[in-house]
C-alpha positions in Angstrom: -62.6 87.7 19.7 -65.4 88.7 17.2 -69.1 87.6 17.8 -72.1 87.7 16.2 -75.5 88.6 18.2 -73.7 86.8 21.1 -73.8 83.6 19.9 -70.7 83.5 17.2 -67.3 83.5 17.8 -64.6 83.4 14.7 -62.3 80.6 14.1 -59.3 82.7 15.3 -60.4 83.7 18.7 -60.7 80.1 19.5 -57.6 79.1 17.6 -55.9 82.0 20.3 -57.9 80.6 23.1 -56.6 77.2 22.7 -52.8 78.6 22.0 -53.1 80.5 25.5 -54.0 77.1 27.4 -51.1 75.5 25.6 -49.0 78.1 27.6 -48.4 80.9 24.5 -50.2 84.3 22.8 -50.3 84.6 19.4 -47.6 86.3 18.0 -48.0 86.6 14.5 -50.8 86.9 12.3 -52.8 83.9 11.0 -52.0 85.0 7.5 -51.8 81.5 5.7 -55.1 80.0 4.4 -55.4 76.0 3.9 -54.0 76.6 -0.1 -51.5 78.6 1.1 -49.8 76.8 3.9 -50.6 73.7 1.6 -48.5 75.3 -1.4 -45.6 76.1 1.1 -45.4 73.0 1.8 -45.6 71.4 -1.7 -42.9 74.1 -2.6 -41.0 72.8 0.6 -41.5 69.0 0.3 -41.0 69.3 -3.5 -40.8 65.8 -4.1 -39.9 66.2 -7.4 -37.2 68.5 -7.1 -35.7 66.2 -4.5 -35.7 63.6 -6.9 -33.9 65.5 -9.5 -30.4 66.3 -7.2 -30.5 63.3 -5.9 -31.2 61.0 -8.6 -29.9 57.5 -8.0 -31.2 53.6 -7.8 -34.3 52.6 -9.1 -37.5 54.2 -9.7 -39.2 51.6 -7.2 -37.0 53.0 -4.2 -39.1 56.2 -5.0 -42.1 54.3 -4.3 -40.8 52.5 -1.1 -39.5 55.6 0.7 -42.4 57.7 0.3 -44.9 55.1 1.4 -42.6 54.8 4.5 -42.3 58.9 4.6 -46.3 58.6 4.4 -46.6 56.5 7.7 -44.3 58.3 9.8 -46.1 61.3 8.5 -49.7 60.2 9.4 -47.9 59.7 12.9 -46.9 63.0 13.2 -50.2 64.6 12.1 -51.8 63.2 14.8 -49.8 64.9 17.0 -49.9 68.0 15.3 -53.9 67.6 15.9 -53.5 66.8 19.1 -51.3 69.8 19.9 -51.4 72.5 17.4 -48.3 74.3 18.9 -45.3 75.9 16.3 -42.9 74.1 18.6 -44.0 70.7 16.9 -41.8 67.9 18.0 -40.4 69.8 21.0 -43.6 70.4 22.3 -45.5 66.9 21.8 -41.9 65.7 23.1 -42.9 67.6 25.9 -46.6 67.0 26.4 -46.2 62.7 26.0 -43.3 62.4 28.0 -43.9 61.7 31.6 -43.2 64.6 34.3 -39.6 63.6 35.1 -38.7 63.4 31.4 -40.8 66.3 30.0 -38.2 69.1 30.3 -35.1 66.9 28.8 -37.1 65.3 26.3 -38.1 68.4 24.7 -34.7 70.2 25.2 -33.4 67.5 23.1 -36.1 67.0 20.2 -36.1 71.0 19.9 -32.8 71.1 19.3 -32.7 68.3 16.9 -35.6 69.8 14.7 -33.6 73.2 14.6 -30.3 71.6 13.5 -32.0 69.5 11.1 -33.8 72.5 9.4 -30.9 74.4 9.4 -29.0 71.5 7.6 -31.8 70.8 5.3 -31.6 74.5 4.4 -27.9 74.1 3.9 -28.2 71.3 1.3 -30.5 73.4 -0.6 -28.6 76.3 -0.9 -25.5 74.1 -2.1 -27.3 72.6 -4.3 -28.9 75.7 -6.3 -25.5 77.1 -6.2 -24.0 74.2 -8.0 -26.4 74.3 -10.6 -25.4 78.4 -11.3 -21.9 76.9 -11.7 -23.0 73.7 -14.2 -25.1 76.4 -16.5 -21.7 78.5 -16.5 -19.7 75.3 -17.1 -22.4 74.4 -20.2 -21.4 77.4 -22.0 -18.0 77.8 -20.9 -16.4 74.2 -21.0 -12.9 75.4 -19.8 -14.3 77.0 -16.9 -13.5 75.3 -13.3 -15.4 76.2 -10.6 -13.4 77.0 -7.2 -15.3 75.9 -4.2 -14.6 79.3 -2.6 -17.0 80.7 -6.0 -19.8 77.8 -5.1 -19.6 79.1 -1.0 -20.0 82.7 -2.2 -23.1 81.7 -4.2 -24.4 79.5 -1.1 -23.7 82.4 0.9 -25.7 84.9 -1.4 -28.5 82.5 -2.0 -29.2 82.0 1.8 -29.2 85.7 2.8 -31.2 86.7 -0.3 -33.6 84.1 0.7 -33.6 86.0 4.5 -34.5 89.1 3.1 -37.4 87.4 1.1 -38.7 86.2 4.0 -38.3 89.3 6.3 -38.9 92.5 4.2 -41.7 90.2 2.0 -43.1 88.7 4.9 -46.4 89.9 4.1 -46.3 88.3 0.7 -44.7 84.8 1.7 -48.1 83.3 1.4 -48.5 84.6 -2.3 -45.2 83.6 -3.1 -45.7 80.2 -2.2 -49.0 79.6 -4.1 -47.3 81.5 -7.1 -44.4 79.2 -7.0 -46.4 76.3 -6.8 -48.1 77.4 -10.0 -44.5 77.8 -11.6 -43.3 74.5 -10.3 -46.4 72.9 -12.1 -45.2 74.7 -15.5 -41.9 73.7 -14.9 -42.5 70.5 -14.0 -45.2 69.5 -16.9 -42.8 71.3 -19.5 -39.8 69.6 -18.7 -41.7 65.7 -18.8 -43.0 67.2 -22.1 -39.7 68.0 -23.5 -38.0 65.0 -22.3 -40.4 62.8 -23.5 -41.1 64.3 -27.1 -37.6 65.2 -27.9 -36.1 61.7 -26.8 -38.4 59.7 -28.4 -35.9 58.0 -31.2 -33.3 57.6 -28.7 -34.5 57.1 -25.4 -33.6 53.8 -22.7 -35.4 51.0 -22.7 -38.9 49.9 -20.7 -36.8 47.3 -19.3 -33.9 49.9 -18.0 -36.5 52.2 -16.7 -38.7 49.7 -14.6 -36.2 46.8 -13.5 -32.7 47.6 -14.0 -30.3 47.7 -11.1 -27.0 48.7 -12.6 -25.0 50.3 -9.3 -21.6 52.0 -9.3 -21.2 52.1 -5.6 -19.2 48.5 -5.2 -22.1 47.0 -3.1 -24.3 44.1 -4.1 -27.5 44.8 -5.5 -29.5 43.9 -2.6 -27.7 46.3 -0.2 -26.7 49.0 -2.9 -31.4 48.9 -3.2 -31.2 49.7 0.6 -28.9 52.8 -0.4 -31.1 53.3 -3.2 -34.5 53.8 -1.1 -32.4 56.2 1.8 -31.2 58.6 -1.1 -35.1 58.6 -1.8 -35.9 59.7 1.5 -34.3 63.3 1.0 -37.1 63.6 -1.7 -39.7 63.7 1.0 -38.0 65.5 3.4 -40.0 68.7 5.2 -43.4 67.2 5.8 -43.2 68.8 9.1 -43.1 72.4 8.0 -47.0 72.9 8.5 -46.6 71.9 11.8 -44.3 74.8 12.4 -46.8 77.1 10.9 -50.0 76.2 12.9 -49.8 79.5 14.6 -50.4 81.1 11.3 -53.6 79.3 10.3 -56.8 79.3 11.3 -58.3 75.5 12.6 -55.0 74.5 12.8 -56.1 70.8 14.9 -58.1 70.2 11.7 -56.1 72.3 8.8 -52.1 71.1 9.4 -53.0 67.4 9.4 -54.5 67.4 5.9 -51.2 70.2 4.9 -49.1 67.4 6.4 -50.4 64.7 4.0 -51.6 65.7 0.9 -48.5 67.8 -0.5 -46.7 64.1 0.3 -49.3 62.4 -1.8 -49.1 64.8 -4.5 -45.0 64.9 -4.2 -45.1 60.8 -5.1 -47.7 61.6 -8.0 -45.5 64.2 -9.7 -42.3 62.7 -8.6 -42.8 59.3 -10.4 -43.6 60.2 -13.7 -40.5 62.7 -13.4 -38.5 59.8 -12.6 -39.7 58.0 -15.5 -39.1 61.1 -17.8 -35.5 61.3 -16.3 -34.6 57.5 -17.0 -36.6 57.5 -20.3 -34.0 60.6 -21.6 -30.9 58.8 -21.0 -28.7 57.3 -23.7 -25.6 56.7 -22.1 -25.8 55.7 -18.3 -21.9 55.8 -18.3 -21.7 59.4 -19.0 -24.2 60.0 -16.2 -22.3 58.1 -14.2 -19.0 60.0 -15.1 -19.9 63.4 -15.7 -17.4 65.9 -14.5 -20.8 67.9 -13.8 -21.4 68.0 -9.8 -25.4 67.0 -10.8 -26.3 64.1 -12.9 -29.3 66.4 -13.8 -27.7 68.4 -16.0 -25.9 65.5 -18.3 -29.6 64.2 -18.4 -31.3 66.9 -19.7 -28.3 67.2 -22.1 -28.3 63.5 -23.4 -32.3 64.1 -23.5 -32.6 67.4 -25.5 -29.5 67.2 -27.4 -29.2 71.0 -26.9 -27.1 73.4 -24.5 -29.7 75.8 -25.0 -32.3 73.3 -23.9 -30.4 72.1 -21.2 -29.6 75.3 -19.9 -33.0 76.3 -19.3 -34.3 73.7 -17.8 -31.6 73.9 -15.3 -32.5 77.3 -14.7 -36.0 76.8 -14.3 -35.3 73.8 -11.9 -32.7 76.1 -10.3 -35.2 78.9 -9.6 -38.1 76.5 -8.3 -35.1 75.0 -6.0 -34.3 78.5 -4.8 -38.2 79.0 -3.7 -37.6 75.9 -2.1 -35.0 77.3 0.1 -36.9 80.6 0.9 -39.4 77.9 2.5 -37.1 76.4 4.4 -35.6 79.6 5.9 -39.6 80.4 6.8 -39.9 77.1 8.6 -36.1 77.4 10.1 -37.0 80.5 11.5 -40.4 79.3 13.1 -38.4 76.3 14.5 -35.8 78.3 16.3 -38.1 81.1 17.3 -40.8 78.6 19.1 -38.3 76.7 21.1 -37.0 79.8 21.9 -40.1 81.0 23.3 -39.1 78.7 26.5 -35.8 79.6 27.1 -34.0 76.6 25.6 -31.5 78.3 23.5 -29.0 80.3 25.1 -30.1 84.1 24.9 -33.5 82.8 23.7 -35.5 86.4 24.5 -33.8 87.5 21.2 -34.6 84.5 19.1 -38.2 84.6 20.5 -38.3 88.3 19.3 -41.0 88.8 16.5 -40.1 92.1 14.9 -43.1 94.7 15.2 -42.6 95.7 11.6 -42.6 92.5 9.8 -44.6 90.5 12.2 -41.9 87.8 12.2 -38.8 86.3 14.0 -36.2 88.2 12.2 -33.9 87.3 14.7 -34.1 84.0 14.7 -34.2 84.2 11.0 -30.9 85.9 10.9 -29.3 83.5 13.6 -30.6 80.4 11.3 -28.9 82.1 8.1 -25.4 82.6 10.5 -25.1 79.0 10.9 -25.7 78.2 7.7 -23.5 80.5 6.6 -20.5 79.3 9.1 -21.4 75.6 8.2 -20.6 76.0 4.4 -17.5 77.3 5.2 -16.6 73.4 5.6 -17.0 73.0 1.8 -14.0 75.3 1.3 -12.0 72.4 3.6 -13.7 69.1 2.2 -16.8 68.8 0.2 -16.9 65.0 1.6 -17.6 66.3 5.0 -19.9 68.9 3.9 -22.0 66.9 1.9 -22.7 64.8 4.8 -25.2 67.3 5.8 -28.1 65.7 3.6 -27.9 62.6 4.9 -27.3 64.2 8.7 -30.5 66.4 7.8 -32.4 63.1 7.4 -31.0 61.9 10.3 -32.0 64.9 12.8 -35.4 65.5 10.8 -36.9 61.9 10.7 -35.6 61.0 14.4 -37.4 64.0 15.5 -40.4 63.1 13.7 -40.4 59.7 15.6 -39.5 60.4 19.3 -43.0 61.4 20.5 -44.5 58.7 18.7 -41.7 56.4 20.5 -42.6 58.1 23.4 -46.4 57.0 22.7 -45.7 53.7 22.2 -43.9 53.1 25.2 -46.4 55.0 27.3 -49.9 54.2 25.9 -51.5 56.1 23.3 -54.9 55.9 25.2 -53.3 57.2 28.1 -51.5 60.1 26.7 -53.2 61.5 23.8 -55.9 63.8 24.1 -59.4 64.1 22.0 -58.4 65.3 18.8 -59.7 66.0 15.0 -57.4 63.4 13.6 -57.4 60.4 15.1 -55.7 57.0 13.4 -57.5 54.7 15.9 -57.0 51.0 15.7 -54.0 52.0 13.1 -52.3 53.9 15.8 -50.1 51.6 17.5 -48.7 49.5 13.9 -48.2 53.3 12.3 -46.0 54.7 15.4 -44.7 51.2 15.7 -43.3 51.1 11.8 -42.3 54.5 12.1 -40.3 54.3 14.7 -38.4 50.9 13.4 -38.1 52.5 9.6 -36.3 55.5 11.0 -33.8 53.5 13.4 -32.8 51.5 10.2 -32.7 54.7 8.3 -30.3 56.2 10.9 -27.9 53.3 10.9 -27.9 53.5 7.1 -27.0 56.4 6.9 -23.8 56.2 9.1 -22.5 53.3 6.8 -20.3 54.3 3.8 -22.0 54.4 0.1 -19.4 53.1 -2.0 -16.9 50.2 -2.0 -13.9 50.4 -1.5 -14.0 52.4 1.7 -11.4 55.6 1.6 -11.1 58.6 3.8 -12.4 60.6 0.5 -15.7 58.3 0.3 -16.5 57.4 3.8 -19.7 58.3 5.7 -19.3 61.5 7.8 -22.7 61.2 8.8 -22.0 59.5 12.3 -19.3 62.2 13.3 -22.0 64.7 12.4 -24.8 63.5 14.4 -23.0 62.1 17.2 -20.7 65.3 17.4 -23.8 67.7 17.6 -26.0 65.5 20.0 -23.2 65.3 22.1 -23.0 69.3 21.9 -27.2 69.2 22.7 -26.4 66.8 25.9 -23.6 69.0 27.3 -25.5 72.1 26.7 -28.3 70.3 28.9 -25.9 69.3 31.7 -24.1 72.6 32.0 -26.9 74.9 31.2 -30.4 73.9 31.3 -30.3 70.8 33.9 -32.7 72.1 36.9 -33.4 75.2 35.2 -35.1 74.6 31.9 -38.9 73.5 32.5 -40.1 74.0 29.3 -43.7 75.0 28.2 -46.2 76.5 31.0 -49.3 74.5 29.9 -52.7 74.1 31.7 -53.4 70.7 30.9 -57.0 71.1 32.5 -57.8 74.2 30.6 -56.3 72.8 27.5 -58.5 69.8 27.6 -61.4 72.0 28.3 -61.1 74.3 25.0 -59.8 71.3 22.9 -63.3 69.2 23.7 -65.2 72.6 23.2 -63.6 73.1 20.0 -64.1 70.0 18.7 -67.9 69.2 20.0 -68.9 72.4 18.8 -67.6 72.0 15.1 -65.8 75.3 15.2 -64.9 76.4 11.8 -64.5 79.4 10.5 -68.1 81.7 10.7 -69.8 78.4 12.6 -72.0 79.1 15.4 -71.3 77.1 19.0 -73.5 76.5 21.6 -74.0 78.3 24.5 -72.6 75.6 27.0 -69.3 75.5 24.5 -69.0 79.3 24.7 -69.3 79.2 28.6 -66.6 76.6 28.5 -64.4 79.2 26.5 -65.2 82.3 28.4 -64.9 80.3 31.5 -61.4 79.3 30.2 -60.5 82.7 29.8 -61.3 83.7 33.1 -59.2 81.1 34.5 -56.7 82.0 32.3 -56.7 85.5 33.5 -56.5 84.4 37.1 -53.4 82.1 36.3 -51.8 85.8 35.6 -51.2 84.2 31.6 
C-alpha cells in the first residue's frame, strides 16, 4: 500500500485489501487500464465478427439478441460490482446462495463457466481454420479440403494463441488496444467496399429490412426464433471483464462499464455491417448452396466480383477473428485459474499456479488448450457433432451468467446483495427475472433441431453435449468433492467493512480518503493478519 503524507492510499492498495477480505491475495499485476480491458472485451465479443461467421436470419434478430444480451449482462455487471473477483459466476453463486448450497452451487457454476469458455474458444479456432481453407479454395477451385487438414490448422491456431498469451503476457493489453484499432479499420473498409462496389447490383431495401426467406423447413415464426438464437453467438463473451477484474484497478467501478459498453458498441457496429452484407447479395440461392463452409466468402465475392478482393477481405476478417481467439484464451485461462484456487478441479494446485516469470496462469492456459485440441478430434469423426459446440458454448456461458441472478430472485436481492457501486435499484428484479426466463428459453431452443426434415446428420446434438457434460460435473461432485470442497474462504464482515470504506471514501486512483475510512482499512488489515490470511 502506498501513501502520501499518511492520508493518501493508492486505489490498487484498497483493491488488494478488499480482495484479501474476499478470500484471495493478488497473484498477477494489475496491468490493464480501463481502455485496455474494454478493448479486450470488444475484441472478444466483437459482434461484427460473430455476425459474419454466423450470418443467417433477419436483420432484426440481431437487434433482439443484442437487447436481450444487454439485459443479461446488466444483471451480471451488478454482481461484478458487488463481488469483483476473477471467479465471477463461480464466486457470485457462492456468495448469493444459502450456506447449505454454497459449495455445490459454486462448484457447478464454476465448471459450467470453464466448459463454456473452452467450447467458445474451440468454435473460434474452428471458424478461423475454415477461413484459411476457404481462401485456398478461392484460388484453387479443384482443392477439396479434408477434415484432418482443418483440424491441424485448428490445433496450430490454438497453440499459437497460447504462445501469444504466455510469452507475450506483458503485451496483451497493448495487443488488444492495437487489435481494436485494426478491427475498426477492417470493419469500416469492408463496409465501404461492399456499399461502393455493389452500388449497381445490390439487394433491395425490402430484402434487407423485411425479407424472411428461410431454407430451414420451419415456418417463418419458428425460423425467426432460430435466427435470434443464432444471433446470440455474436454477443457472447461479455463476462470476460469479470474474469480479469483482479488485473485492473478499482474493478468494482470499472468492470461493470467494461461489461456494458463493448456490447453497446458491438450492436452499433454489427448492425451496419449486417446491412452491408445483405446489401451485397445478388444471388441468395448461391449463398444458401455455397460449397464453401462459410456463406461470408460467397457474399464477399458477390459484393466485389473479385477473387482478390474477396480473399483480402476474408483474410482481414480472419486476422481479427484470430485476435478474438487470443482474447478467448486469456479469459479461459483466468476462469480456470480462479476456480482452481479453491480446489474445485482435480489437481487444482497445478492449475492455480501463476508462472513467476510470465506472471500469468500458464498451466491453466495449457490445460485449456489441451482440452480444445482433444475436443477437436470429434471433428474428424463427425463435423455435425463438433458444430454443436457453438450452441453448447452459448448454453453453458449464458446459463452460468443467470444462475446467480436466479438465486437472487429466489432469496431476495435486498437480503443478499451488499452495497455496491453499480446498483440496478428498482430495475433489479425485472432485469434478473427477464434474464433468467430468456436464457431458459434459449436453452430449450438450442436443444431442438434447426432443420426439417430431421435426420441423423442434421439433428441437434446440443442436448447430448450439454447434458452429458452436466452429468459429468454432478458425478464428479458426488464422487470427489461432496463434503470436501468448501468454496472460497470469505470474511464477510471484513469484506463489507472494506467495501463500505471504498464506496463512501470514493476511492479512485490518487484520491484521498478520510482518516475514518483509512482506519477501517487498517483495522481490516489487522483482522486479516490475525486470521492468518
